Every structure is written in structure tokens, then in C-alpha cells.
N, C-alpha and C positions, 0 to 999 in steps of 0.2 A: 276174493271180494269180501266174503263173510268175515275173514280174519281182520281185514282192514275196518270193516263195519264194527266188529266187536271192540277193536282197539279204540275207535272213535267214541263209542258209547262209554267205555270204561274211562277214557281220558276226560270226557265231558263230566261224568259223575265225580271223578276225583278232583277235577278243577273246581267244580261247584262246592264240594265238601271243604276244600282248602279255602276257598273264598268265604264260606259261611263261618268256618272256624276262626279265620283271621279277623273277620268282621266282629265276631262274638268276643274274641280275646281283646281286640282294641277297644270295643265298647265297655267291656268289663274293666280294663285298666283306667279308661277315662272316668268311669263311674266311681271307682275306688279313690282315685286321686281327688275327684271333685268332692266326694263326701268328707275325706280327710281335711281338705282345705276349708270346706265350709264349716267344719267343727272349730278349727282355729280362728277363722274369721268371725264366727259367732261369739266365741269367748272374748276375742279382742274388741268386738263391737260393744259387748256388755261392759267391759272394763273401761273403754274410752268414754262411754256414756256416764259412768259413775264418776270418773275423774273430771269430766267437764262440768257435772252438776256441783261437785265439791270445790271446784277451782274458785279462787278469790283474786280479783284484779290486784296486781302488784305483788302477790304472794307466790312462792314456788308451788309447783305442782305437787300434789300428794303422791306418795309412793304407791305403786300398783299393788293390789292384793294377791296377785299371781306371781310366783317366784321367777318364772322364766320371762316376764315382761319387764321392760325398763322404759323410763321417760327420758327423752333427750331434748334439751331446750335449743340446741343449735346443731348444725351439721358437723361441727368440729368434734362434738362429743359422741358422734356415731361410731360404731366399729369401723376400723380402716377398710375392711373388705366390703362394707356397705356404703360408706360415705360417698364415693365417687358415683356409684349407681343411683343413689338418691338424688344427687346433684343433677345428673343427666335426665332422670325420669322421676320428678317429684310426686307425680300422681300415681305411680305404680304401687301395688300393695304386696307383691311377693318377689323375693330376691334370693338368689343362690350365693352363698358365701364361700370362703375358702375352707379346706379341710372338712368338707361335708356339712358345714353349717348351713342352716336354712332359716330365712327371716321372713316374718310377716310384719309389714309396716303400715301404721294407720296414723293419719294426721289428727292432732288435737287442736281444737279451737275453743277459746274462751267465749263467754256469752257476748262480750262486747266486740268480738272480732268482725271485721267487715266481710260481707259475703263475697266469695270469689277471691279472697286474698291468698297469696302464696303461704303455705303452712310454714310455721317457724318451730313447731314442736311436734315430735313424733313419739308414738307409742310403739316400741319395737318388741316383738316376741320372737325369741330365738328358740325354735321348736325342733332342732335336730335330734335331741334326746327323746322327744315324744312322738316322733313319726312312727307310724305303724306300717304303712304300705311299702315305703321305700326299703326298709330292712328285709322285707319279705319278697322282694322282687325276684330273686333267684328261685325261691321255693314256688312262687306263683308261676314263674315261667316254666319250671319243670312240670308242674301239674298241668299247665296249659298244653305243653308238648305232649304229655301223656294222653290228655283228652283228644288232642289233634290226631295222634296216631290211632287211637281207638275209633274215632269217627272215620278216619281214612280207611281202616280195615273194614268197617261196616259198609262204607260207600263202595269199596271195591267188590265186596261180596254181593251187594245188591246190584251193582253194575254188571257183574259177570252173569248173574242170574237173568237180568233183563236182556242183556246182549245175547245170551244163548237162546232165550225165548224169541227174540226178534229175528236173529240171524238163522236159526235152524229152518224155519219155513222158507226163507229166502234162499238158503243153500240148497234145500230140496228142490225148489222151483228152478234154480240155476242148473242143477244136475239134470232135471227132467227136460229142460229146454235144450241143454247141450246134447242130450241123447235123443232128441225128438226126431222121429222119422215121419216125414210128410207123406210117405206112401202108405203108412199104416193109420188105423183109426183107434189105436190104443189111447185111452184118456190120460191126461196129465194128472198124476197123483202127488199131492203135497201134504205131508203129515202135519198135524197141529197148525193148520193155516188160519191166520187171523182173517178178519173181514177184508182188509185191503189186499192181502195176498190172494185170498179166494177170488176177489174181483179181477186181479191181474190174471189168475189162472183161467177164469172163464173168458176173459178177453183173448188170451192166447189160444184157447180152444176154438173160439169163434174165428180167429185169424187163420188157424190151421185149416179149418173147414173151408174158408174162402180160398186159401191158397191151393188146397187139394182140388176144389172145383175149377180154379183157374188152370192148374196143371192138366186136368182132364180135358178141359176145353182146348188148351194148346196142343195136347197130344192128338186129339181128334182133328184139329186144324192141320197140323203138319202131315198127319196120315192122308187126309183128304186132298191137301195141296199137293203132296207128292204124286198122288194118283191123277188128279184132275189136270195138273200142269204138265206132267211128263207125257201123257197120252197125246194131247194136241201137238206138243213139240215134236214128238216122234213122227206124227203124221206129216208135219211141215217138212221135217228133214227128209223123210222118205219120198215125199212128193217132189220136192225140189231136186233130189238126186235123180229121180226118174226123168224129170223134165230136162235136166242137164245132160242126160245120156241121149236125148233125142237130137239127132244131127240137124233136124230142120229148124231148131230154135235159132233165132237171130242172135247176133253178137250183143245187141242191146238187151234183149231178154235174158241172155245167158249171164250178162253182168249183173242184172237185177236179181236173178235167181241165186247167183252166187252170194250176193249181199244178204238176201233173205236166209240162205243156208247158214251163213256165218252168224247172223243175228240169232237164229234158232239155237245154234251151238253155244253161243255166249249166254243166252237165256237159260239153257240147260245147266251150264256151269254155275250161274248165279243162283238158280233154284237149289242145286246141290249144296252150295255154300250156305245158303240161308237155312236150309233144313238141318244141316250139320250143326249150325250155331243154335238152332231152336231146340235141339234134343239135349236133355240134361246130361246123359252119360255117353253120348256117342263119341266124344273126343277123349275119354278116359281110357288110355291103353298103356298101362304101366310097363316100362321096360322095352317098348317098341323102338326099333331103329330101322329106318327104311332107306335103302340105297337111293341116292339122288339121281344118278345118271339114267337108270331105266325110266323113272318117272318123268324126268326132263325130256327124254326122247319121245315119250307118248305125248306130252304137252306140245312139243314143237311140231309134231305131225298134225295135231289138232289145229294148230294155228298156221299151217303152211300157207293157206290162201291169203291170210292177212299179211304174212311176212313178204309174200311175193308182190302184193299190191303196194307195199311200202318201200320196196327196194332196200330191204334190211337184210344183212348177212349175220350169221351167228358164229361166234368163236367160243369154243368150250375148252375149259382147263380143269377137268375133273377126272377122277379115277373110279373104278368100279367099287372101291372100298369106301368112298365118301358116302356118309349117311347123316341123317338128322333124327333126333329122338322124337319122332311122331309116327303115327300110323300111315299106311300107304294112301288111304283116302284123304286124310288131312293134307299130306304133302302134295297130292295131286291138286287139291283145291288151291293151296298156297302158290304153287308154281304156275298154275293156270292163270290166276289173277295177275301175278307179277310179270310173267312172260307176255301175257296178253296186253297188259299196260305198256310194257316195253316196246312191243311190236306196233301197237296202235298209235303211240304218241311219239315214237322216235323219229328223228330226222334220218334221211338216208345215210347209212353208215353201218358200223359194226356194233352188235350187241354182244358184250363179253360176259360170260358166265364162268365163275371160277369158285374154287373152294379151298380154304386152307385153315388148318387148326380148327376144323369143325364148323367154320363160318362160311356161309354161302354169300357170294357177292355178285350182283347183276348191275352192270353199268352200261349206259347207252347214251348217244347224243340225242338231245331233245330239240324238237322244233321250237322256234321262238315263242309261238302262241301257247303251246302246251307247257313250256317252261315257265312262262309268266303266270299261267293259271295255277300250276302246281305250287310255285313259290308263294302266290297270294294265299292259297289254301293253307299252306304249311306255316305261314307267318302271321296271318291275320287271326286265325283261331275262330272256328265256327261252332265250338261247343260251349255249353253253359258253364262248364267248370274252367274255361279259359285255356284248355289244352288244344294243341293244333288239330285240325281236321283235314281229311282228304276226301276224295271221291269214293263211290260205293266200293269199287274193287279194292283199293288200298284200305278202306275202313274194314272190309271183311277180313283182309289179311291181318290187320291190327288186332281185331277181336279174336281171331283164331290163335294168334300168338299169345294173347293174354290167357286164353283157355288152355293152351298146351304148354306153357312155360317157356316160350321162345322170346328172344329179343328181336325187335324190328326197328330199323332206322332208315331214313332216306335223306340224303344230303348232296349238295353240289360238290363237285371235285374241281381241282385246279385246271384240268384240261377241258373244261366246258361241258362235262357230262354229269349226269346224275347217277349216284350209286346207291343201290338198295342193299342193306346188310341184314342177313337173316341167320340166327344161330341160337345155340342154347343159352339160357340165362346163366349169369355168374352164380357160383355156389353160395355166395353170401347174400343172395337176394331171394326172397320168398315169393315175390310177385314180379311179373314182367313189366317192362317199361317201354315207352315209345319216345325215341329221341328224334327231334326235328330241328336241324340246324340250318341256318341261313347261309 
């Protein structure tokens, strides 16, 4: 960043120096040519005034007193390289001739001439041998280029100094922010900070304080939520389990107690998922590879009651060696949400779980109402950024995949089922993605 900033500052100074030097050189050239032309025009004006005073009607014009000026009574007497130009532009005063010749032309009028008449006599000054600026053009250009190079060198030196002075505090600030640890209270130190950089530093310090306070509040919340939510859920589960063991409980009460127990288990899994997502470092487990089959067996046992009420059978095509690059707790949350959704929303039939080439696939037939709801969610897009959205369970799966580097996609298949694909992200991707296809 600082290198690009320095290059931009140097480029701006050099561009400005070139613009100033070019403008100065052009202005100087215009000034020199204007002075030279004004000198010849002034002499020609004095000579024409003298000739007009001394002219006598019907008599030839007097000879000019200046050797390089001549009087021409008609166009035919003008030099060949000047004649046609004067005919085309009779009021013009300066003409370029052949072989480097240069003419200044002024019309002569006798006292009795009618005002506004076309001139018939010209005072011509051929000044090519008396030009000063034009013969010096190469020397002047060389001097101008030397001055230009000198100014550019000064501009580059000044630009480098200013760029270094501006970029150094910004570079220090960028390094400090890059290594900023929100868990520490060490202040951000920027050397030679200007007023603006100091203001940014103070704003970052204030932001870090607010972020640290926010993190502290979130940590307290997750800790308290973990305790306050797990305790009543455990009471509900144990109470419903004891009630279900009572043989005197009626069939209707037993069905209601079973639903309450299933809801408590689902709520426990949701709480575990949300707490895992809320913790900053809970998902970071480099190099972890967890076998899928044991975790899947635990999840299936947890959802046995739901599977039996839905008349859904399970077909597995996995080996003990199949694994995913996540921790055991994360894999349990992922499978619990995916298998739970499959059992809860599937039509009666077979839920197939397979794994090949490190990619886990879960496919099941969906009930028409559940299929319509999921298709609407996946295609309508319920997020502010326009990406597809799902229910809470699949949204948790998606966020876990984003945090752990897995890919997650859900799409309909040709045989009328929906297939969920879960696997490691491609090596050429640094962030995970969510693919929702209709």
C-alpha cells in the first residue's frame, strides 16, 4: 500500500513539474517570437509612415531607407513565393517563403486613397537574414531540456522526501493494525505521526476498546447461556424420561412426552451449535480429521424416535476410513442438523448417506410441502446481500462450513430427491462457498 502511495505522490509531482516546465517553455517561446515580430513590425510601421508622408500623387513611391525593405506597386512584382499568398490573404502581415525566407508585408496608402480600399502597394521586408530567435531554436531547445531535466530531478527528490514523510506513518499504522491483538491492551504506536494519522490511531484505539468490551460481553453471555440453558433442558429430558418409564402413562401422554423429549434434544443441539458459532476459537482445530461413521451412528441413535415416526429407513455407504477435516464436535453438529432435517422433512422412503473422494452426500425424498418450502427459500433469497437463505438448521450448517473451510451445497436430483453435499473446499479457494441450484 505504502509503495503504491509513494509512486502516486512521485508521479503527481513529476507530472506537475513537466506541466510547469512545458508551460514555461511554451510561454517563453511565444514571448521571444512576439518580441522579434514586434521589432520588425515597428520598423516597418515607421518606414511605411515616412513613405506615405513623402508620397506624391501620380509619382512613384520613394525608395525605402532600410536595405531589406522593398516597395511593390502590383502583385506581379512580388516575389514568386509570396505572390499567391498575398493574393489569397491580402490583409495578412507575416508570411513564410521558400528556402527559409520570411516576409513581413504592410500595405501602403496614399493620402487620397479611399478608406477601406483593397491595397495596391505593399512594403515588403524580407527578414530571414535578420532573424534572431529562429536560428537559435536548437540551442534554446537544448537549454530548455536541460532546465526541464534539472526541474524534474528536483521534483523527484522533493516528491520522494514528501512521500516518505507521508507514507512512513501510514506504513507504521498499517503494520500496527495488521498485528493488532484484540485480546491485549497494548497501545498502537505510530512513529512520526501527523495530526491526521494520530486521529486515525486514536479512533482505532477507541474502536479496539469497544470491540474488547463487546467480546467480553459476548463471552459472558455465551458462558451464562451455556449454563442457564443446559440446566433446564437437562431437567426436561430427565423428567420426560422418568415419565416415559412409568407404565401407567397413557398412550396419548406418552406421545406428548416423546415429542417434548425430542424437542428438548433438538433444542440442546441448537444451543450447542449456536455456542460453537459464538466462540471465536472453538472451531479452529488445525489438522483435525474425524471419522464420519462413528459420529453418524451417534447422530442416528439420537434421532431414532424421529426416524420411526416418519417411517424413514437409512441406507449407509461408508467405510471406517472415511473422514472429514473438522473436529469431532463440529462434525457432530453438522451431521445432527443435516440428518435431523432429512428425517424431519423427508417423505416415507430411504435416506441414503454415502461418501466418495472425501465428499459426504445425503439424499432423501422430500415431502411436497417441505420441498416447496425449501425450493422457495433456496431460490427467492432471504438475505440482504442477495444470496440464498435456508432455515435455522441449514443456516447453522452453512456458517459452520464457512468457519471450518468446508463446502456445502443442496440441490434437487433427477430422481425427485434432494441431495446435500458436504466436503473439503478446493485447494485453489481460500474461502468456502454456498451453492444453491434450482
